[in-house]
Backbone as numpy.savetxt, mean C-alpha at the origin, in Angstrom:
# Nx Ny Nz CAx CAy CAz Cx Cy Cz
-43.16 5.49 11.07 -41.63 5.12 10.64 -41.23 4.56 9.18
-40.53 5.86 8.58 -40.29 5.43 7.27 -39.10 4.00 7.09
-39.53 3.23 5.87 -38.28 2.18 5.62 -37.60 2.56 4.76
-37.69 3.67 3.86 -36.87 3.74 2.48 -35.53 4.25 3.19
-34.59 4.15 2.36 -33.34 4.13 2.46 -32.98 5.99 2.79
-32.16 6.39 3.49 -31.81 7.70 3.40 -30.82 8.37 2.06
-31.27 9.41 1.75 -30.38 10.16 0.74 -28.89 9.51 0.43
-28.33 9.85 1.42 -26.55 9.42 1.34 -26.41 7.94 1.07
-27.34 7.11 1.25 -27.13 5.72 1.57 -27.46 5.31 -0.57
-28.42 6.29 -0.54 -28.73 5.84 -2.22 -27.74 6.46 -2.92
-26.87 7.53 -2.92 -25.80 8.46 -3.54 -24.63 7.25 -3.51
-24.57 6.50 -2.59 -23.10 5.67 -2.17 -22.63 6.34 -1.08
-21.96 5.47 -0.57 -21.15 5.78 1.04 -19.72 6.13 0.62
-19.38 7.01 1.59 -17.77 7.48 1.13 -17.00 6.34 1.35
-15.81 6.65 0.74 -14.48 5.27 0.90 -14.28 5.27 2.04
-14.10 4.05 2.58 -13.57 3.80 3.87 -11.92 4.08 3.65
-11.38 4.90 4.48 -10.19 5.50 4.52 -9.02 4.16 4.46
-9.39 3.24 5.70 -8.61 2.46 5.92 -8.64 1.14 4.71
-9.21 1.19 3.56 -9.52 0.44 2.27 -8.30 1.14 1.71
-7.87 2.23 1.45 -6.99 2.91 0.48 -5.73 3.26 0.98
-5.75 2.90 2.48 -4.13 3.67 3.32 -3.44 2.63 3.03
-2.14 2.98 2.61 -1.06 1.67 2.22 -0.59 1.13 3.62
-0.78 2.04 4.58 -0.06 1.66 6.04 -1.01 0.72 6.44
-2.05 0.60 6.30 -3.14 -0.41 6.76 -3.00 -1.86 5.88
-2.57 -1.45 4.70 -2.88 -2.39 3.51 -1.29 -3.59 3.24
-0.45 -2.67 4.30 0.88 -3.31 3.97 1.41 -4.94 4.72
1.24 -5.61 4.03 1.53 -7.04 4.60 2.72 -7.11 5.78
2.12 -7.95 6.82 3.39 -8.12 7.81 4.44 -8.76 7.41
5.82 -8.51 7.72 6.60 -9.46 7.34 6.85 -10.68 8.29
7.16 -11.73 7.66 7.42 -12.75 8.47 8.84 -12.48 9.35
9.46 -13.97 10.26 10.40 -13.34 10.81 11.71 -13.49 9.75
11.60 -14.47 8.72 12.83 -14.38 8.06 12.71 -12.96 7.01
11.49 -12.71 6.55 11.75 -11.56 5.90 12.02 -10.16 6.72
11.94 -10.23 8.15 12.38 -9.32 8.86 13.97 -9.02 9.08
14.53 -10.13 9.24 15.75 -10.56 9.27 16.50 -9.86 7.64
15.85 -10.20 6.58 16.29 -9.99 5.39 16.06 -8.33 5.32
15.25 -8.08 5.49 14.68 -6.25 5.51 15.85 -5.57 6.27
16.37 -5.98 7.77 17.11 -5.56 8.45 18.47 -5.69 8.10
18.94 -6.57 7.27 20.56 -6.46 6.39 20.32 -5.72 5.43
18.94 -5.38 4.61 18.86 -4.62 3.54 17.76 -3.75 3.67
17.87 -2.75 3.87 16.59 -1.90 4.20 15.81 -1.34 2.85
16.50 -1.76 1.67 15.81 -1.19 0.70 15.01 -2.39 0.02
15.06 -3.64 0.86 14.02 -4.45 0.48 12.41 -4.39 0.90
11.30 -4.88 0.25 10.04 -4.80 0.95 9.14 -6.13 0.53
8.02 -6.42 1.16 7.42 -7.39 1.08 6.39 -7.43 -0.23
6.56 -8.04 -1.01 5.57 -8.19 -2.40 4.43 -9.31 -2.22
3.24 -9.05 -2.32 2.22 -10.27 -1.81 1.63 -10.47 -3.29
1.67 -11.37 -4.26 0.67 -11.28 -5.38 -0.39 -12.49 -5.19
-1.68 -11.97 -5.97 -2.45 -13.30 -5.73 -2.74 -13.71 -7.02
-2.35 -15.27 -7.03 -2.49 -15.78 -8.23 -3.74 -16.22 -8.91
-3.98 -17.23 -10.23 -5.04 -17.28 -10.60 -6.00 -18.24 -9.74
-5.13 -19.28 -9.14 -5.88 -20.00 -8.52 -6.24 -19.61 -7.02
-6.23 -18.70 -6.60 -6.57 -18.18 -5.39 -5.63 -18.18 -4.12
-4.58 -18.50 -4.38 -3.37 -18.83 -3.49 -2.65 -17.17 -3.54
-1.90 -17.08 -2.77 -0.49 -15.87 -2.83 0.61 -16.24 -2.88
1.44 -15.59 -3.30 2.96 -15.70 -3.42 3.48 -14.37 -3.09
4.31 -14.68 -1.97 4.87 -13.62 -1.15 6.32 -13.29 -1.42
6.99 -12.40 -1.77 8.32 -12.26 -2.25 9.06 -10.84 -1.76
10.60 -11.00 -1.68 10.91 -9.82 -1.43 11.60 -9.07 -2.47
11.18 -7.75 -2.65 11.35 -7.11 -3.96 12.33 -5.94 -3.46
13.04 -5.23 -4.23 13.88 -3.82 -3.88 12.90 -2.67 -4.33
12.82 -1.73 -3.50 12.13 -0.46 -3.59 12.55 0.02 -4.90
11.49 0.82 -5.27 12.00 1.77 -6.43 11.99 3.19 -6.09
12.86 3.98 -6.44 12.71 5.48 -6.09 12.21 5.95 -7.35
11.32 7.05 -6.59 10.28 7.68 -7.67 10.47 9.43 -7.65
10.81 9.93 -8.39 10.92 11.32 -8.11 9.57 11.79 -7.79
9.89 12.90 -6.74 8.13 13.79 -6.19 8.09 15.09 -7.18
6.75 15.41 -7.27 6.43 16.40 -7.56 6.92 17.85 -7.15
7.53 17.99 -5.78 7.75 18.93 -5.25 9.30 19.11 -5.32
10.15 17.99 -5.72 11.42 18.02 -6.19 11.80 18.83 -7.71
10.84 18.76 -8.49 10.59 19.44 -9.68 10.58 21.06 -9.42
9.62 21.23 -8.37 9.79 22.55 -7.84 10.95 23.18 -7.19
12.12 22.41 -6.57 13.01 22.65 -5.95 12.59 22.54 -4.53
11.77 22.07 -4.05 11.27 22.07 -2.67 11.02 20.54 -2.18
11.25 20.50 -1.13 10.96 18.97 -0.23 11.71 17.93 -0.81
11.57 16.36 -1.04 12.37 15.24 -0.88 12.35 15.34 -2.47
13.54 14.96 -2.85 13.63 14.52 -4.15 12.82 13.50 -4.85
12.90 12.45 -3.93 12.42 11.32 -4.38 11.73 10.29 -3.07
10.68 9.46 -3.36 10.28 8.53 -2.35 10.60 7.12 -2.76
10.81 6.16 -1.92 11.10 4.74 -2.18 9.40 3.78 -2.00
9.25 3.59 -3.00 7.71 2.58 -3.04 8.17 1.06 -3.15
7.13 0.50 -2.95 7.41 -1.06 -3.37 6.39 -1.44 -4.58
7.26 -1.98 -5.49 6.37 -2.11 -7.05 5.30 -3.23 -6.48
């Protein structure tokens, strides 16, 4: 039985898709935030990590960014993202 690591382990493991998927990393809104988002759908929850290790949550307005497909005349003109 060999105790040496496999070649794939030595080369590095592939990235876990759940770590980079924005849907899995989106913070869940609180009750009050859900009410505010229901009244204004352009709002989104932004979570910031402060230097002391605590987090600060805030409601911010989504930013519209033009898509590459829009420059070619196909697809959506822009998408709304939370900054």
